[in-house]
mmCIF file of the N, C-alpha and C atoms, coordinates in Angstrom:
data_MODEL
# 
_entry.id   MODEL 
# 
loop_
_atom_site.group_PDB 
_atom_site.id 
_atom_site.type_symbol 
_atom_site.label_atom_id 
_atom_site.label_alt_id 
_atom_site.label_comp_id 
_atom_site.label_asym_id 
_atom_site.label_entity_id 
_atom_site.label_seq_id 
_atom_site.pdbx_PDB_ins_code 
_atom_site.Cartn_x 
_atom_site.Cartn_y 
_atom_site.Cartn_z 
_atom_site.occupancy 
_atom_site.B_iso_or_equiv 
_atom_site.pdbx_formal_charge 
_atom_site.auth_seq_id 
_atom_site.auth_comp_id 
_atom_site.auth_asym_id 
_atom_site.auth_atom_id 
_atom_site.pdbx_PDB_model_num 
ATOM 1   N N  . MET A 1 1  ? 153.164 171.762 170.664 1.00 0.00 ? 1  MET A N  1 
ATOM 2   C CA . MET A 1 1  ? 153.608 172.905 169.371 1.00 0.00 ? 1  MET A CA 1 
ATOM 3   C C  . MET A 1 1  ? 152.835 173.057 168.158 1.00 0.00 ? 1  MET A C  1 
ATOM 4   N N  . LEU A 1 2  ? 152.757 174.330 168.311 1.00 0.00 ? 2  LEU A N  1 
ATOM 5   C CA . LEU A 1 2  ? 152.298 174.631 166.816 1.00 0.00 ? 2  LEU A CA 1 
ATOM 6   C C  . LEU A 1 2  ? 152.342 173.584 165.342 1.00 0.00 ? 2  LEU A C  1 
ATOM 7   N N  . ILE A 1 3  ? 153.879 173.017 165.141 1.00 0.00 ? 3  ILE A N  1 
ATOM 8   C CA . ILE A 1 3  ? 154.450 172.416 164.096 1.00 0.00 ? 3  ILE A CA 1 
ATOM 9   C C  . ILE A 1 3  ? 153.938 170.761 164.250 1.00 0.00 ? 3  ILE A C  1 
ATOM 10  N N  . ASN A 1 4  ? 152.940 170.389 165.315 1.00 0.00 ? 4  ASN A N  1 
ATOM 11  C CA . ASN A 1 4  ? 152.657 168.920 165.643 1.00 0.00 ? 4  ASN A CA 1 
ATOM 12  C C  . ASN A 1 4  ? 150.723 169.348 164.785 1.00 0.00 ? 4  ASN A C  1 
ATOM 13  N N  . TYR A 1 5  ? 150.376 170.607 164.502 1.00 0.00 ? 5  TYR A N  1 
ATOM 14  C CA . TYR A 1 5  ? 149.290 170.590 164.197 1.00 0.00 ? 5  TYR A CA 1 
ATOM 15  C C  . TYR A 1 5  ? 149.044 170.839 162.571 1.00 0.00 ? 5  TYR A C  1 
ATOM 16  N N  . VAL A 1 6  ? 150.734 171.892 162.022 1.00 0.00 ? 6  VAL A N  1 
ATOM 17  C CA . VAL A 1 6  ? 150.729 172.124 161.418 1.00 0.00 ? 6  VAL A CA 1 
ATOM 18  C C  . VAL A 1 6  ? 150.977 171.085 159.777 1.00 0.00 ? 6  VAL A C  1 
ATOM 19  N N  . PHE A 1 7  ? 151.806 170.228 160.728 1.00 0.00 ? 7  PHE A N  1 
ATOM 20  C CA . PHE A 1 7  ? 153.079 168.951 159.929 1.00 0.00 ? 7  PHE A CA 1 
ATOM 21  C C  . PHE A 1 7  ? 153.137 167.770 160.756 1.00 0.00 ? 7  PHE A C  1 
ATOM 22  N N  . PRO A 1 8  ? 151.835 167.059 160.833 1.00 0.00 ? 8  PRO A N  1 
ATOM 23  C CA . PRO A 1 8  ? 151.725 166.032 162.148 1.00 0.00 ? 8  PRO A CA 1 
ATOM 24  C C  . PRO A 1 8  ? 152.417 165.041 161.786 1.00 0.00 ? 8  PRO A C  1 
ATOM 25  N N  . SER A 1 9  ? 153.134 164.225 160.439 1.00 0.00 ? 9  SER A N  1 
ATOM 26  C CA . SER A 1 9  ? 153.768 163.796 159.982 1.00 0.00 ? 9  SER A CA 1 
ATOM 27  C C  . SER A 1 9  ? 155.472 164.211 159.926 1.00 0.00 ? 9  SER A C  1 
ATOM 28  N N  . TYR A 1 10 ? 155.332 165.355 159.776 1.00 0.00 ? 10 TYR A N  1 
ATOM 29  C CA . TYR A 1 10 ? 157.374 165.771 159.812 1.00 0.00 ? 10 TYR A CA 1 
ATOM 30  C C  . TYR A 1 10 ? 157.005 165.872 161.307 1.00 0.00 ? 10 TYR A C  1 
ATOM 31  N N  . SER A 1 11 ? 157.096 166.295 162.962 1.00 0.00 ? 11 SER A N  1 
ATOM 32  C CA . SER A 1 11 ? 156.891 166.557 164.059 1.00 0.00 ? 11 SER A CA 1 
ATOM 33  C C  . SER A 1 11 ? 158.013 165.406 164.775 1.00 0.00 ? 11 SER A C  1 
ATOM 34  N N  . ASN A 1 12 ? 158.292 164.126 164.022 1.00 0.00 ? 12 ASN A N  1 
ATOM 35  C CA . ASN A 1 12 ? 159.074 163.994 164.754 1.00 0.00 ? 12 ASN A CA 1 
ATOM 36  C C  . ASN A 1 12 ? 160.465 163.953 163.715 1.00 0.00 ? 12 ASN A C  1 
ATOM 37  N N  . ILE A 1 13 ? 160.244 164.249 163.253 1.00 0.00 ? 13 ILE A N  1 
ATOM 38  C CA . ILE A 1 13 ? 161.889 164.302 162.388 1.00 0.00 ? 13 ILE A CA 1 
ATOM 39  C C  . ILE A 1 13 ? 162.175 165.754 163.144 1.00 0.00 ? 13 ILE A C  1 
ATOM 40  N N  . LEU A 1 14 ? 161.096 167.017 163.243 1.00 0.00 ? 14 LEU A N  1 
ATOM 41  C CA . LEU A 1 14 ? 161.537 168.433 162.904 1.00 0.00 ? 14 LEU A CA 1 
ATOM 42  C C  . LEU A 1 14 ? 161.762 168.863 164.369 1.00 0.00 ? 14 LEU A C  1 
ATOM 43  N N  . LEU A 1 15 ? 161.406 167.767 165.100 1.00 0.00 ? 15 LEU A N  1 
ATOM 44  C CA . LEU A 1 15 ? 161.405 168.711 166.892 1.00 0.00 ? 15 LEU A CA 1 
ATOM 45  C C  . LEU A 1 15 ? 162.952 168.239 167.140 1.00 0.00 ? 15 LEU A C  1 
ATOM 46  N N  . GLY A 1 16 ? 163.905 169.541 167.675 1.00 0.00 ? 16 GLY A N  1 
ATOM 47  C CA . GLY A 1 16 ? 164.574 168.931 167.835 1.00 0.00 ? 16 GLY A CA 1 
ATOM 48  C C  . GLY A 1 16 ? 165.653 169.183 166.688 1.00 0.00 ? 16 GLY A C  1 
ATOM 49  N N  . LYS A 1 17 ? 165.608 169.428 165.851 1.00 0.00 ? 17 LYS A N  1 
ATOM 50  C CA . LYS A 1 17 ? 166.407 169.022 164.912 1.00 0.00 ? 17 LYS A CA 1 
ATOM 51  C C  . LYS A 1 17 ? 165.869 170.153 163.802 1.00 0.00 ? 17 LYS A C  1 
ATOM 52  N N  . GLN A 1 18 ? 166.593 171.144 164.024 1.00 0.00 ? 18 GLN A N  1 
ATOM 53  C CA . GLN A 1 18 ? 166.286 172.858 162.984 1.00 0.00 ? 18 GLN A CA 1 
ATOM 54  C C  . GLN A 1 18 ? 166.840 172.527 161.794 1.00 0.00 ? 18 GLN A C  1 
ATOM 55  N N  . HIS A 1 19 ? 168.039 172.270 161.853 1.00 0.00 ? 19 HIS A N  1 
ATOM 56  C CA . HIS A 1 19 ? 168.799 171.652 160.477 1.00 0.00 ? 19 HIS A CA 1 
ATOM 57  C C  . HIS A 1 19 ? 168.163 170.719 159.649 1.00 0.00 ? 19 HIS A C  1 
ATOM 58  N N  . SER A 1 20 ? 167.610 169.873 160.091 1.00 0.00 ? 20 SER A N  1 
ATOM 59  C CA . SER A 1 20 ? 166.459 169.261 159.369 1.00 0.00 ? 20 SER A CA 1 
ATOM 60  C C  . SER A 1 20 ? 165.208 170.112 158.903 1.00 0.00 ? 20 SER A C  1 
ATOM 61  N N  . PHE A 1 21 ? 164.863 170.662 159.615 1.00 0.00 ? 21 PHE A N  1 
ATOM 62  C CA . PHE A 1 21 ? 163.608 171.651 158.698 1.00 0.00 ? 21 PHE A CA 1 
ATOM 63  C C  . PHE A 1 21 ? 164.143 172.516 157.675 1.00 0.00 ? 21 PHE A C  1 
ATOM 64  N N  . ILE A 1 22 ? 165.350 173.348 158.006 1.00 0.00 ? 22 ILE A N  1 
ATOM 65  C CA . ILE A 1 22 ? 165.770 174.338 156.742 1.00 0.00 ? 22 ILE A CA 1 
ATOM 66  C C  . ILE A 1 22 ? 166.086 173.251 155.207 1.00 0.00 ? 22 ILE A C  1 
ATOM 67  N N  . ILE A 1 23 ? 167.186 171.862 155.457 1.00 0.00 ? 23 ILE A N  1 
ATOM 68  C CA . ILE A 1 23 ? 167.026 171.345 154.278 1.00 0.00 ? 23 ILE A CA 1 
ATOM 69  C C  . ILE A 1 23 ? 166.042 170.934 153.691 1.00 0.00 ? 23 ILE A C  1 
ATOM 70  N N  . LEU A 1 24 ? 164.867 170.066 154.370 1.00 0.00 ? 24 LEU A N  1 
ATOM 71  C CA . LEU A 1 24 ? 163.519 170.051 153.756 1.00 0.00 ? 24 LEU A CA 1 
ATOM 72  C C  . LEU A 1 24 ? 162.620 170.938 153.922 1.00 0.00 ? 24 LEU A C  1 
ATOM 73  N N  . TRP A 1 25 ? 162.213 172.361 153.741 1.00 0.00 ? 25 TRP A N  1 
ATOM 74  C CA . TRP A 1 25 ? 161.719 172.942 153.390 1.00 0.00 ? 25 TRP A CA 1 
ATOM 75  C C  . TRP A 1 25 ? 162.855 173.846 152.580 1.00 0.00 ? 25 TRP A C  1 
ATOM 76  N N  . SER A 1 26 ? 163.766 174.629 152.853 1.00 0.00 ? 26 SER A N  1 
ATOM 77  C CA . SER A 1 26 ? 164.192 176.116 152.153 1.00 0.00 ? 26 SER A CA 1 
ATOM 78  C C  . SER A 1 26 ? 163.912 175.441 150.401 1.00 0.00 ? 26 SER A C  1 
ATOM 79  N N  . PRO A 1 27 ? 164.300 174.579 150.160 1.00 0.00 ? 27 PRO A N  1 
ATOM 80  C CA . PRO A 1 27 ? 164.040 175.182 147.959 1.00 0.00 ? 27 PRO A CA 1 
ATOM 81  C C  . PRO A 1 27 ? 162.818 174.790 148.486 1.00 0.00 ? 27 PRO A C  1 
ATOM 82  N N  . ILE A 1 28 ? 161.143 174.014 148.956 1.00 0.00 ? 28 ILE A N  1 
ATOM 83  C CA . ILE A 1 28 ? 160.378 174.642 148.392 1.00 0.00 ? 28 ILE A CA 1 
ATOM 84  C C  . ILE A 1 28 ? 160.025 176.299 149.000 1.00 0.00 ? 28 ILE A C  1 
ATOM 85  N N  . LEU A 1 29 ? 159.920 176.861 150.049 1.00 0.00 ? 29 LEU A N  1 
ATOM 86  C CA . LEU A 1 29 ? 159.663 177.894 150.534 1.00 0.00 ? 29 LEU A CA 1 
ATOM 87  C C  . LEU A 1 29 ? 160.139 179.187 149.809 1.00 0.00 ? 29 LEU A C  1 
ATOM 88  N N  . MET A 1 30 ? 161.462 178.645 149.005 1.00 0.00 ? 30 MET A N  1 
ATOM 89  C CA . MET A 1 30 ? 162.190 180.086 148.275 1.00 0.00 ? 30 MET A CA 1 
ATOM 90  C C  . MET A 1 30 ? 161.454 180.361 146.896 1.00 0.00 ? 30 MET A C  1 
ATOM 91  N N  . ILE A 1 31 ? 161.265 178.819 146.391 1.00 0.00 ? 31 ILE A N  1 
ATOM 92  C CA . ILE A 1 31 ? 159.864 179.034 144.777 1.00 0.00 ? 31 ILE A CA 1 
ATOM 93  C C  . ILE A 1 31 ? 158.681 179.286 144.979 1.00 0.00 ? 31 ILE A C  1 
ATOM 94  N N  . VAL A 1 32 ? 157.757 179.130 146.344 1.00 0.00 ? 32 VAL A N  1 
ATOM 95  C CA . VAL A 1 32 ? 156.736 179.746 146.737 1.00 0.00 ? 32 VAL A CA 1 
ATOM 96  C C  . VAL A 1 32 ? 156.958 181.006 146.929 1.00 0.00 ? 32 VAL A C  1 
ATOM 97  N N  . SER A 1 33 ? 158.141 181.452 147.566 1.00 0.00 ? 33 SER A N  1 
ATOM 98  C CA . SER A 1 33 ? 157.991 183.136 147.840 1.00 0.00 ? 33 SER A CA 1 
ATOM 99  C C  . SER A 1 33 ? 158.582 183.894 146.506 1.00 0.00 ? 33 SER A C  1 
ATOM 100 N N  . PHE A 1 34 ? 159.409 182.992 145.309 1.00 0.00 ? 34 PHE A N  1 
ATOM 101 C CA . PHE A 1 34 ? 159.217 183.335 144.401 1.00 0.00 ? 34 PHE A CA 1 
ATOM 102 C C  . PHE A 1 34 ? 158.256 183.647 142.735 1.00 0.00 ? 34 PHE A C  1 
ATOM 103 N N  . ILE A 1 35 ? 157.491 182.775 143.651 1.00 0.00 ? 35 ILE A N  1 
ATOM 104 C CA . ILE A 1 35 ? 156.546 183.235 143.044 1.00 0.00 ? 35 ILE A CA 1 
ATOM 105 C C  . ILE A 1 35 ? 155.509 183.987 142.857 1.00 0.00 ? 35 ILE A C  1 
ATOM 106 N N  . ILE A 1 36 ? 155.638 184.112 143.904 1.00 0.00 ? 36 ILE A N  1 
ATOM 107 C CA . ILE A 1 36 ? 154.510 184.738 144.946 1.00 0.00 ? 36 ILE A CA 1 
ATOM 108 C C  . ILE A 1 36 ? 155.426 186.236 144.737 1.00 0.00 ? 36 ILE A C  1 
ATOM 109 N N  . CYS A 1 37 ? 155.948 186.829 144.401 1.00 0.00 ? 37 CYS A N  1 
ATOM 110 C CA . CYS A 1 37 ? 156.758 187.813 144.284 1.00 0.00 ? 37 CYS A CA 1 
ATOM 111 C C  . CYS A 1 37 ? 157.118 187.950 142.680 1.00 0.00 ? 37 CYS A C  1 
ATOM 112 N N  . TYR A 1 38 ? 157.245 187.539 141.151 1.00 0.00 ? 38 TYR A N  1 
ATOM 113 C CA . TYR A 1 38 ? 156.858 187.167 140.948 1.00 0.00 ? 38 TYR A CA 1 
ATOM 114 C C  . TYR A 1 38 ? 155.548 187.750 139.794 1.00 0.00 ? 38 TYR A C  1 
ATOM 115 N N  . PHE A 1 39 ? 154.776 187.010 140.914 1.00 0.00 ? 39 PHE A N  1 
ATOM 116 C CA . PHE A 1 39 ? 152.984 187.746 139.818 1.00 0.00 ? 39 PHE A CA 1 
ATOM 117 C C  . PHE A 1 39 ? 153.002 188.724 140.520 1.00 0.00 ? 39 PHE A C  1 
ATOM 118 N N  . LEU A 1 40 ? 153.993 189.248 141.887 1.00 0.00 ? 40 LEU A N  1 
ATOM 119 C CA . LEU A 1 40 ? 153.468 190.355 142.023 1.00 0.00 ? 40 LEU A CA 1 
ATOM 120 C C  . LEU A 1 40 ? 154.276 191.615 140.883 1.00 0.00 ? 40 LEU A C  1 
ATOM 121 N N  . ILE A 1 41 ? 155.314 191.370 140.770 1.00 0.00 ? 41 ILE A N  1 
ATOM 122 C CA . ILE A 1 41 ? 156.192 192.552 139.861 1.00 0.00 ? 41 ILE A CA 1 
ATOM 123 C C  . ILE A 1 41 ? 155.793 191.910 138.264 1.00 0.00 ? 41 ILE A C  1 
ATOM 124 N N  . LYS A 1 42 ? 155.269 190.824 137.747 1.00 0.00 ? 42 LYS A N  1 
ATOM 125 C CA . LYS A 1 42 ? 154.920 190.421 136.857 1.00 0.00 ? 42 LYS A CA 1 
ATOM 126 C C  . LYS A 1 42 ? 156.079 189.909 135.553 1.00 0.00 ? 42 LYS A C  1 
ATOM 127 N N  . LYS A 1 43 ? 157.366 189.931 136.001 1.00 0.00 ? 43 LYS A N  1 
ATOM 128 C CA . LYS A 1 43 ? 157.973 189.871 134.850 1.00 0.00 ? 43 LYS A CA 1 
ATOM 129 C C  . LYS A 1 43 ? 159.638 189.354 135.881 1.00 0.00 ? 43 LYS A C  1 
ATOM 130 N N  . ILE A 1 44 ? 159.561 188.288 134.995 1.00 0.00 ? 44 ILE A N  1 
ATOM 131 C CA . ILE A 1 44 ? 161.390 188.012 135.977 1.00 0.00 ? 44 ILE A CA 1 
ATOM 132 C C  . ILE A 1 44 ? 162.740 188.602 135.296 1.00 0.00 ? 44 ILE A C  1 
ATOM 133 N N  . THR A 1 45 ? 162.814 188.956 136.392 1.00 0.00 ? 45 THR A N  1 
ATOM 134 C CA . THR A 1 45 ? 163.829 190.447 136.655 1.00 0.00 ? 45 THR A CA 1 
ATOM 135 C C  . THR A 1 45 ? 164.836 190.284 137.388 1.00 0.00 ? 45 THR A C  1 
ATOM 136 N N  . ILE A 1 46 ? 166.078 190.416 137.948 1.00 0.00 ? 46 ILE A N  1 
ATOM 137 C CA . ILE A 1 46 ? 166.662 190.601 139.666 1.00 0.00 ? 46 ILE A CA 1 
ATOM 138 C C  . ILE A 1 46 ? 165.554 190.480 140.765 1.00 0.00 ? 46 ILE A C  1 
ATOM 139 N N  . LYS A 1 47 ? 164.594 191.508 140.750 1.00 0.00 ? 47 LYS A N  1 
ATOM 140 C CA . LYS A 1 47 ? 164.046 191.776 141.688 1.00 0.00 ? 47 LYS A CA 1 
ATOM 141 C C  . LYS A 1 47 ? 162.856 190.813 142.288 1.00 0.00 ? 47 LYS A C  1 
ATOM 142 N N  . PRO A 1 48 ? 162.420 190.126 141.235 1.00 0.00 ? 48 PRO A N  1 
ATOM 143 C CA . PRO A 1 48 ? 161.629 188.649 141.851 1.00 0.00 ? 48 PRO A CA 1 
ATOM 144 C C  . PRO A 1 48 ? 162.938 188.041 142.526 1.00 0.00 ? 48 PRO A C  1 
ATOM 145 N N  . ILE A 1 49 ? 164.056 187.488 141.701 1.00 0.00 ? 49 ILE A N  1 
ATOM 146 C CA . ILE A 1 49 ? 164.268 186.316 142.549 1.00 0.00 ? 49 ILE A CA 1 
ATOM 147 C C  . ILE A 1 49 ? 165.575 187.101 144.008 1.00 0.00 ? 49 ILE A C  1 
ATOM 148 N N  . LEU A 1 50 ? 165.233 188.542 143.798 1.00 0.00 ? 50 LEU A N  1 
ATOM 149 C CA . LEU A 1 50 ? 165.922 189.097 145.253 1.00 0.00 ? 50 LEU A CA 1 
ATOM 150 C C  . LEU A 1 50 ? 165.320 189.103 146.519 1.00 0.00 ? 50 LEU A C  1 
ATOM 151 N N  . PHE A 1 51 ? 163.669 189.586 146.039 1.00 0.00 ? 51 PHE A N  1 
ATOM 152 C CA . PHE A 1 51 ? 162.693 189.390 147.238 1.00 0.00 ? 51 PHE A CA 1 
ATOM 153 C C  . PHE A 1 51 ? 162.401 188.612 147.553 1.00 0.00 ? 51 PHE A C  1 
ATOM 154 N N  . GLY A 1 52 ? 162.347 187.211 146.897 1.00 0.00 ? 52 GLY A N  1 
ATOM 155 C CA . GLY A 1 52 ? 161.941 185.516 146.597 1.00 0.00 ? 52 GLY A CA 1 
ATOM 156 C C  . GLY A 1 52 ? 162.609 185.285 148.308 1.00 0.00 ? 52 GLY A C  1 
ATOM 157 N N  . THR A 1 53 ? 164.157 185.242 147.539 1.00 0.00 ? 53 THR A N  1 
ATOM 158 C CA . THR A 1 53 ? 165.478 184.816 148.265 1.00 0.00 ? 53 THR A CA 1 
ATOM 159 C C  . THR A 1 53 ? 165.098 185.822 150.091 1.00 0.00 ? 53 THR A C  1 
ATOM 160 N N  . ILE A 1 54 ? 164.845 186.886 150.157 1.00 0.00 ? 54 ILE A N  1 
ATOM 161 C CA . ILE A 1 54 ? 164.739 187.323 151.169 1.00 0.00 ? 54 ILE A CA 1 
ATOM 162 C C  . ILE A 1 54 ? 163.662 187.309 152.296 1.00 0.00 ? 54 ILE A C  1 
ATOM 163 N N  . ILE A 1 55 ? 162.576 186.303 151.673 1.00 0.00 ? 55 ILE A N  1 
ATOM 164 C CA . ILE A 1 55 ? 161.259 186.635 151.719 1.00 0.00 ? 55 ILE A CA 1 
ATOM 165 C C  . ILE A 1 55 ? 161.237 184.989 152.188 1.00 0.00 ? 55 ILE A C  1 
ATOM 166 N N  . GLY A 1 56 ? 162.161 184.059 151.858 1.00 0.00 ? 56 GLY A N  1 
ATOM 167 C CA . GLY A 1 56 ? 162.357 182.544 151.964 1.00 0.00 ? 56 GLY A CA 1 
ATOM 168 C C  . GLY A 1 56 ? 163.024 182.654 153.127 1.00 0.00 ? 56 GLY A C  1 
ATOM 169 N N  . PHE A 1 57 ? 163.562 183.513 154.006 1.00 0.00 ? 57 PHE A N  1 
ATOM 170 C CA . PHE A 1 57 ? 165.370 182.621 154.206 1.00 0.00 ? 57 PHE A CA 1 
ATOM 171 C C  . PHE A 1 57 ? 164.518 183.693 155.328 1.00 0.00 ? 57 PHE A C  1 
ATOM 172 N N  . TRP A 1 58 ? 163.929 184.629 155.692 1.00 0.00 ? 58 TRP A N  1 
ATOM 173 C CA . TRP A 1 58 ? 162.598 185.162 156.291 1.00 0.00 ? 58 TRP A CA 1 
ATOM 174 C C  . TRP A 1 58 ? 162.004 184.796 157.659 1.00 0.00 ? 58 TRP A C  1 
ATOM 175 N N  . PHE A 1 59 ? 161.565 184.040 155.922 1.00 0.00 ? 59 PHE A N  1 
ATOM 176 C CA . PHE A 1 59 ? 159.646 182.781 156.828 1.00 0.00 ? 59 PHE A CA 1 
ATOM 177 C C  . PHE A 1 59 ? 160.960 181.928 157.895 1.00 0.00 ? 59 PHE A C  1 
ATOM 178 N N  . ILE A 1 60 ? 161.994 180.996 156.511 1.00 0.00 ? 60 ILE A N  1 
ATOM 179 C CA . ILE A 1 60 ? 162.041 180.113 157.552 1.00 0.00 ? 60 ILE A CA 1 
ATOM 180 C C  . ILE A 1 60 ? 163.084 180.529 158.848 1.00 0.00 ? 60 ILE A C  1 
ATOM 181 N N  . ARG A 1 61 ? 163.517 181.377 158.596 1.00 0.00 ? 61 ARG A N  1 
ATOM 182 C CA . ARG A 1 61 ? 164.240 182.317 160.258 1.00 0.00 ? 61 ARG A CA 1 
ATOM 183 C C  . ARG A 1 61 ? 163.062 182.696 161.157 1.00 0.00 ? 61 ARG A C  1 
ATOM 184 N N  . VAL A 1 62 ? 161.693 182.570 160.909 1.00 0.00 ? 62 VAL A N  1 
ATOM 185 C CA . VAL A 1 62 ? 160.595 182.730 161.715 1.00 0.00 ? 62 VAL A CA 1 
ATOM 186 C C  . VAL A 1 62 ? 159.831 181.892 162.685 1.00 0.00 ? 62 VAL A C  1 
ATOM 187 N N  . VAL A 1 63 ? 159.887 180.441 161.266 1.00 0.00 ? 63 VAL A N  1 
ATOM 188 C CA . VAL A 1 63 ? 159.470 179.366 161.942 1.00 0.00 ? 63 VAL A CA 1 
ATOM 189 C C  . VAL A 1 63 ? 160.604 178.797 162.928 1.00 0.00 ? 63 VAL A C  1 
ATOM 190 N N  . ILE A 1 64 ? 161.398 179.065 162.382 1.00 0.00 ? 64 ILE A N  1 
ATOM 191 C CA . ILE A 1 64 ? 162.460 178.073 163.058 1.00 0.00 ? 64 ILE A CA 1 
ATOM 192 C C  . ILE A 1 64 ? 162.659 178.762 164.597 1.00 0.00 ? 64 ILE A C  1 
ATOM 193 N N  . GLN A 1 65 ? 162.182 179.823 165.009 1.00 0.00 ? 65 GLN A N  1 
ATOM 194 C CA . GLN A 1 65 ? 162.298 180.814 166.067 1.00 0.00 ? 65 GLN A CA 1 
ATOM 195 C C  . GLN A 1 65 ? 160.825 179.972 166.558 1.00 0.00 ? 65 GLN A C  1 
ATOM 196 N N  . ILE A 1 66 ? 159.652 180.177 165.812 1.00 0.00 ? 66 ILE A N  1 
ATOM 197 C CA . ILE A 1 66 ? 158.351 179.591 166.822 1.00 0.00 ? 66 ILE A CA 1 
ATOM 198 C C  . ILE A 1 66 ? 159.031 178.001 166.904 1.00 0.00 ? 66 ILE A C  1 
ATOM 199 N N  . VAL A 1 67 ? 159.329 177.051 166.446 1.00 0.00 ? 67 VAL A N  1 
ATOM 200 C CA . VAL A 1 67 ? 159.792 175.565 166.218 1.00 0.00 ? 67 VAL A CA 1 
ATOM 201 C C  . VAL A 1 67 ? 160.661 175.413 167.498 1.00 0.00 ? 67 VAL A C  1 
# 
């Protein structure tokens, strides 16, 4: 599986437990998405917060489908 190569130490925790994955990585993905959107827009407004949240939720959904 892809997760064994990307996160070998977390593979035992994450395999078969999608809720653990969401709880573990949701805050990290939201912060990274916000930072990316902030640098694209260059202001702290509602846009980077909204786009960062949408991108973060989309990324979590895609990764869960892959796992």
